[in-house]
DRENDO-1510 file (C-alpha; in Angstrom, 1 decimal, always signed):
<recs>
REC; n; res; u; v; w
REC; 1; MET; -132.8; +23.8; -90.6 .
REC; 2; SER; -135.1; +20.8; -90.6 .
REC; 3; VAL; -135.3; +18.7; -93.8 .
REC; 4; TYR; -139.1; +18.6; -93.3 .
REC; 5; GLN; -139.8; +22.3; -93.3 .
REC; 6; HIS; -140.7; +22.6; -97.0 .
REC; 7; PHE; -143.1; +19.6; -96.9 .
REC; 8; ARG; -146.4; +18.5; -95.4 .
REC; 9; VAL; -146.6; +16.3; -92.3 .
REC; 10; GLU; -148.1; +13.5; -94.4 .
REC; 11; GLU; -145.1; +13.5; -96.7 .
REC; 12; ARG; -142.6; +12.8; -93.9 .
REC; 13; PRO; -142.8; +9.0; -94.3 .
REC; 14; PHE; -141.8; +9.2; -97.9 .
REC; 15; ILE; -139.0; +11.7; -97.1 .
REC; 16; ASP; -137.7; +9.2; -94.5 .
REC; 17; THR; -137.8; +6.5; -97.1 .
REC; 18; VAL; -135.8; +8.5; -99.6 .
REC; 19; LEU; -133.2; +9.4; -96.9 .
REC; 20; ASP; -132.9; +5.7; -96.1 .
REC; 21; TRP; -132.3; +4.9; -99.7 .
REC; 22; LYS; -129.5; +7.5; -99.8 .
REC; 23; GLU; -127.9; +6.1; -96.7 .
REC; 24; GLY; -128.1; +2.6; -98.2 .
REC; 25; VAL; -126.4; +3.7; -101.4 .
REC; 26; LEU; -123.6; +5.4; -99.6 .
REC; 27; THR; -122.9; +2.7; -97.0 .
REC; 28; ARG; -123.4; -0.4; -99.2 .
REC; 29; TYR; -122.2; +1.2; -102.4 .
REC; 30; GLN; -125.1; -0.4; -104.4 .
REC; 31; PRO; -127.7; +1.3; -106.6 .
REC; 32; LYS; -131.3; +1.6; -105.5 .
REC; 33; CYS; -134.2; +1.5; -107.9 .
REC; 34; SER; -137.5; +2.7; -106.7 .
REC; 35; ASP; -141.0; +1.8; -107.7 .
REC; 36; PHE; -142.9; +4.1; -110.0 .
REC; 37; LEU; -143.2; +7.6; -108.5 .
REC; 38; ASP; -145.8; +10.3; -109.2 .
REC; 39; PRO; -144.5; +13.8; -110.2 .
REC; 40; ARG; -144.9; +15.1; -106.6 .
REC; 41; GLN; -142.7; +12.3; -105.3 .
REC; 42; GLN; -140.2; +13.0; -108.0 .
REC; 43; ASP; -140.1; +16.7; -107.0 .
REC; 44; ILE; -139.5; +15.7; -103.3 .
REC; 45; ILE; -136.6; +13.5; -104.3 .
REC; 46; ARG; -135.0; +16.2; -106.5 .
REC; 47; HIS; -135.2; +18.6; -103.5 .
REC; 48; LEU; -133.7; +16.0; -101.1 .
REC; 49; LEU; -131.0; +14.9; -103.5 .
REC; 50; PRO; -129.7; +17.8; -105.5 .
REC; 51; ASN; -126.9; +17.2; -108.0 .
REC; 52; HIS; -124.0; +16.5; -105.6 .
REC; 53; ASP; -121.2; +14.1; -106.1 .
REC; 54; ASP; -122.2; +11.7; -103.3 .
REC; 55; VAL; -125.3; +10.2; -105.0 .
REC; 56; GLN; -126.4; +10.3; -108.6 .
REC; 57; LEU; -130.2; +10.6; -109.3 .
REC; 58; ILE; -131.7; +9.4; -112.6 .
REC; 59; PHE; -135.4; +9.0; -113.5 .
REC; 60; ASN; -137.0; +6.9; -116.3 .
REC; 61; GLY; -140.6; +6.1; -117.0 .
REC; 62; GLY; -140.1; +4.1; -120.2 .
REC; 63; TYR; -140.3; +7.2; -122.5 .
REC; 64; GLU; -139.2; +10.8; -122.3 .
REC; 65; GLN; -142.6; +12.4; -121.5 .
REC; 66; ALA; -143.6; +9.8; -118.9 .
REC; 67; GLU; -145.5; +11.2; -115.9 .
REC; 68; ARG; -144.8; +8.3; -113.6 .
REC; 69; LYS; -141.2; +7.3; -113.4 .
REC; 70; ARG; -138.8; +5.0; -111.5 .
REC; 71; ALA; -135.8; +6.6; -109.8 .
REC; 72; ILE; -132.4; +5.1; -109.5 .
REC; 73; LEU; -129.9; +6.3; -106.9 .
REC; 74; LEU; -126.3; +5.6; -107.8 .
REC; 75; PRO; -123.0; +5.7; -105.9 .
REC; 76; PRO; -120.4; +8.1; -107.4 .
REC; 77; TYR; -119.0; +7.1; -110.7 .
REC; 78; PHE; -121.3; +4.0; -110.9 .
REC; 79; SER; -122.2; +3.2; -114.5 .
REC; 80; LEU; -125.9; +2.6; -115.3 .
REC; 81; GLY; -126.8; -0.3; -117.5 .
REC; 82; GLU; -129.4; +0.0; -120.2 .
REC; 83; ASN; -131.9; -2.2; -118.5 .
REC; 84; ASP; -131.3; -1.3; -114.9 .
REC; 85; PHE; -134.7; +0.5; -114.6 .
REC; 86; ASN; -136.5; -2.9; -115.3 .
REC; 87; ILE; -139.5; -1.3; -117.1 .
REC; 88; VAL; -141.6; -3.4; -119.4 .
REC; 89; LEU; -144.4; -2.4; -121.8 .
REC; 90; PHE; -147.7; -4.3; -122.2 .
REC; 91; GLU; -150.3; -4.1; -124.9 .
REC; 92; ILE; -153.9; -5.1; -124.2 .
REC; 93; HIS; -155.8; -7.3; -126.6 .
REC; 94; TYR; -159.5; -7.0; -126.5 .
REC; 95; PRO; -162.5; -7.1; -129.0 .
REC; 96; LYS; -162.1; -3.6; -130.3 .
REC; 97; LYS; -165.2; -3.7; -132.5 .
REC; 98; PHE; -167.5; -4.4; -129.6 .
REC; 99; ALA; -165.9; -2.8; -126.5 .
REC; 100; GLN; -164.0; +0.2; -125.2 .
REC; 101; LEU; -161.6; +0.3; -122.3 .
REC; 102; SER; -161.2; +3.3; -120.0 .
REC; 103; HIS; -158.4; +4.5; -117.7 .
REC; 104; PRO; -160.3; +3.9; -114.5 .
REC; 105; GLU; -161.3; +0.4; -115.6 .
REC; 106; LEU; -157.8; -0.6; -116.5 .
REC; 107; LEU; -156.3; +0.8; -113.3 .
REC; 108; GLY; -158.9; -1.0; -111.3 .
REC; 109; ALA; -158.2; -4.2; -113.1 .
REC; 110; LEU; -154.4; -3.9; -112.5 .
REC; 111; THR; -154.7; -3.1; -108.8 .
REC; 112; GLY; -157.4; -5.7; -108.5 .
REC; 113; LEU; -154.7; -8.3; -109.1 .
REC; 114; GLY; -153.5; -7.5; -105.6 .
REC; 115; LEU; -150.7; -5.2; -106.8 .
REC; 116; VAL; -150.1; -1.7; -105.6 .
REC; 117; ARG; -150.3; +1.3; -108.0 .
REC; 118; ASP; -146.6; +1.9; -107.5 .
REC; 119; LYS; -145.7; -1.1; -109.6 .
REC; 120; PHE; -147.3; +0.4; -112.7 .
REC; 121; GLY; -146.2; +3.4; -114.8 .
REC; 122; ASP; -148.3; +5.3; -117.2 .
REC; 123; LEU; -151.5; +3.9; -118.8 .
REC; 124; LEU; -151.6; +4.8; -122.5 .
REC; 125; PHE; -154.6; +5.1; -124.7 .
REC; 126; HIS; -154.2; +6.0; -128.4 .
REC; 127; HIS; -157.3; +5.5; -130.6 .
REC; 128; ASP; -158.2; +1.8; -130.0 .
REC; 129; ARG; -154.7; +0.8; -128.7 .
REC; 130; VAL; -154.2; +0.4; -125.0 .
REC; 131; GLN; -150.9; -0.1; -123.3 .
REC; 132; PHE; -149.3; +0.2; -119.9 .
REC; 133; LEU; -145.9; +0.3; -118.3 .
REC; 134; ALA; -145.0; -1.9; -115.4 .
REC; 135; ALA; -142.1; -3.1; -113.2 .
REC; 136; LYS; -140.3; -6.1; -114.7 .
REC; 137; GLU; -140.5; -8.0; -111.5 .
REC; 138; ILE; -144.3; -8.4; -111.7 .
REC; 139; ALA; -144.5; -8.9; -115.5 .
REC; 140; ASP; -145.0; -12.7; -115.6 .
REC; 141; PHE; -147.7; -12.4; -112.9 .
REC; 142; VAL; -149.6; -9.7; -114.7 .
REC; 143; GLN; -149.4; -11.5; -118.1 .
REC; 144; MET; -150.8; -14.7; -116.5 .
REC; 145; ASN; -153.6; -13.1; -114.4 .
REC; 146; LEU; -154.9; -10.1; -116.3 .
REC; 147; THR; -157.9; -11.6; -118.1 .
REC; 148; SER; -160.5; -8.9; -117.8 .
REC; 149; VAL; -160.9; -5.1; -117.7 .
REC; 150; GLY; -164.3; -4.2; -116.4 .
REC; 151; ARG; -166.6; -6.6; -118.1 .
REC; 152; VAL; -164.4; -7.1; -121.1 .
REC; 153; LYS; -162.3; -10.2; -121.6 .
REC; 154; VAL; -158.7; -9.3; -122.4 .
REC; 155; SER; -155.2; -10.7; -122.7 .
REC; 156; CYS; -151.9; -8.8; -122.7 .
REC; 157; ASP; -148.4; -9.3; -124.2 .
REC; 158; MET; -145.1; -7.7; -123.5 .
REC; 159; ILE; -143.8; -5.7; -126.4 .
REC; 160; ALA; -140.7; -3.6; -127.1 .
REC; 161; LEU; -140.6; -0.1; -125.6 .
REC; 162; SER; -140.0; +1.1; -129.1 .
REC; 163; GLU; -143.6; +0.2; -129.9 .
REC; 164; LEU; -145.0; +2.6; -127.3 .
REC; 165; VAL; -147.9; +4.8; -128.5 .
REC; 166; HIS; -148.1; +8.3; -126.9 .
REC; 167; THR; -149.8; +11.6; -127.6 .
REC; 168; ALA; -147.7; +14.5; -126.3 .
REC; 169; GLU; -149.4; +16.6; -123.6 .
REC; 170; GLU; -149.6; +20.4; -123.9 .
REC; 171; TRP; -149.4; +22.5; -120.8 .
REC; 172; GLU; -150.3; +26.2; -120.8 .
REC; 173; GLU; -148.6; +28.4; -118.1 .
REC; 174; SER; -150.4; +31.4; -116.7 .
REC; 175; ASP; -150.0; +34.0; -113.9 .
REC; 176; GLY; -152.7; +34.9; -111.5 .
REC; 177; THR; -153.6; +36.4; -108.1 .
REC; 178; VAL; -155.6; +34.8; -105.4 .
REC; 179; SER; -157.0; +36.0; -102.1 .
REC; 180; SER; -155.3; +33.1; -100.3 .
REC; 181; LEU; -153.6; +29.8; -101.0 .
REC; 182; ARG; -156.7; +27.9; -99.9 .
REC; 183; LEU; -157.6; +25.1; -102.3 .
REC; 184; ASP; -161.0; +26.6; -103.2 .
REC; 185; ALA; -159.4; +30.0; -104.1 .
REC; 186; VAL; -156.7; +28.5; -106.3 .
REC; 187; LEU; -159.1; +26.1; -108.0 .
REC; 188; SER; -161.4; +29.0; -108.8 .
REC; 189; GLU; -158.5; +30.9; -110.4 .
REC; 190; ILE; -157.1; +28.0; -112.4 .
REC; 191; TYR; -160.4; +26.6; -113.7 .
REC; 192; ARG; -162.3; +30.0; -113.9 .
REC; 193; LEU; -165.0; +28.9; -111.5 .
REC; 194; PRO; -167.0; +30.8; -108.9 .
REC; 195; ARG; -165.4; +30.1; -105.6 .
REC; 196; SER; -168.6; +28.6; -104.2 .
REC; 197; LYS; -168.7; +26.1; -107.1 .
REC; 198; ALA; -165.0; +25.2; -106.5 .
REC; 199; ALA; -165.8; +24.6; -102.9 .
REC; 200; ALA; -168.7; +22.3; -103.8 .
REC; 201; TYR; -166.5; +20.3; -106.1 .
REC; 202; ILE; -164.0; +19.8; -103.3 .
REC; 203; GLU; -166.6; +18.8; -100.7 .
REC; 204; ASN; -168.1; +16.3; -103.2 .
REC; 205; GLY; -164.8; +14.5; -103.6 .
REC; 206; ALA; -164.0; +15.7; -107.2 .
REC; 207; VAL; -160.6; +17.2; -106.4 .
REC; 208; LYS; -157.2; +15.6; -105.8 .
REC; 209; VAL; -154.0; +17.3; -104.6 .
REC; 210; ASN; -150.9; +15.3; -105.3 .
REC; 211; TRP; -153.1; +12.3; -106.3 .
REC; 212; LYS; -154.9; +12.2; -102.9 .
REC; 213; ARG; -158.6; +13.2; -102.6 .
REC; 214; ILE; -159.0; +16.4; -100.5 .
REC; 215; GLU; -162.5; +17.4; -99.3 .
REC; 216; LYS; -161.6; +20.5; -97.3 .
REC; 217; PRO; -161.9; +23.8; -99.2 .
REC; 218; ALA; -159.6; +25.5; -96.7 .
REC; 219; TYR; -156.8; +23.1; -97.4 .
REC; 220; ASP; -153.6; +25.2; -98.0 .
REC; 221; LEU; -151.6; +24.7; -101.1 .
REC; 222; LEU; -147.8; +24.9; -101.6 .
REC; 223; ALA; -145.7; +25.6; -104.6 .
REC; 224; GLY; -145.2; +22.4; -106.6 .
REC; 225; ASP; -148.6; +20.9; -105.8 .
REC; 226; HIS; -150.3; +18.9; -108.5 .
REC; 227; LEU; -154.1; +19.3; -108.8 .
REC; 228; SER; -156.9; +17.5; -110.7 .
REC; 229; LEU; -160.6; +18.4; -111.0 .
REC; 230; ARG; -162.8; +15.6; -112.3 .
REC; 231; GLY; -164.1; +16.6; -115.7 .
REC; 232; HIS; -161.8; +19.6; -116.0 .
REC; 233; GLY; -158.3; +18.1; -116.2 .
REC; 234; ARG; -155.0; +18.5; -114.3 .
REC; 235; SER; -153.0; +21.5; -113.2 .
REC; 236; LYS; -150.0; +22.5; -111.2 .
REC; 237; VAL; -149.0; +25.3; -108.9 .
REC; 238; ASN; -145.6; +26.2; -110.3 .
REC; 239; GLY; -144.7; +29.0; -107.9 .
REC; 240; ILE; -145.8; +31.6; -105.4 .
REC; 241; TYR; -144.3; +35.0; -105.9 .
REC; 242; GLY; -145.2; +37.3; -103.0 .
REC; 243; THR; -148.2; +39.6; -102.6 .
REC; 244; THR; -149.8; +42.5; -104.5 .
REC; 245; LYS; -150.4; +46.0; -103.0 .
REC; 246; LYS; -153.9; +44.8; -102.1 .
REC; 247; GLY; -152.6; +41.8; -100.2 .
REC; 248; LYS; -153.3; +39.1; -102.8 .
REC; 249; GLN; -151.0; +36.2; -103.5 .
REC; 250; ARG; -149.2; +36.1; -106.9 .
REC; 251; ILE; -149.0; +32.6; -108.3 .
REC; 252; LYS; -147.8; +30.9; -111.5 .
REC; 253; TYR; -149.6; +27.8; -112.6 .
REC; 254; SER; -149.9; +25.4; -115.5 .
REC; 255; HIS; -153.1; +23.8; -116.9 .
REC; 256; LEU; -153.1; +20.7; -119.1 .
REC; 257; LYS; -154.9; +21.7; -122.3 .
</recs>
């Protein structure tokens, strides 16, 4: 049985990377800490590294409800230190009376420093406070070079993780039936849209599957896929549970309220 059979072709490079991490942990008997992973990547690692005695797998994103998390792979019986995940928290300082910051602007400013998205965890907005989590190895560079977000002049300081601000997300789980597992059909069910409108959203670049823009309405989904529709929020295909007597697919999905 191939290790790749439950995954898409485009996910194979990441699968190979995880298997290399595992081999390195077992042969060199040293822990491996990843960059920040999105939830789909976390699902893949959990599938590849179930709870066996040969490698321990632990995730941490800086707080319990974090979406993006770093993974640590540990040799058997290896003890984990409190700071081994090397996650730091930044707070942005900006003229709050005269400006507002948005998620896309902040993400653009961070990646505009020449750093990849994987070096950053969640971006947090709570009223007028703006924070973000990052890998400790880039902390000094970010603090020195992040001077603007969009057109707004900013500065940032590292603060204790205990000062993190966060509003808990609420996900609502539902059951449904779809004519197929095509993206337009599933999107129509989850977001209560006419299928033609769902297809138009997809073709216009408003839909992402596992954080990658997909513009083909006929794209087939799998259990565990994460979806987002611009202006309508995020969702996830939790499971696929056979067919009805009329040949429709039974699915279970969650939608962020």
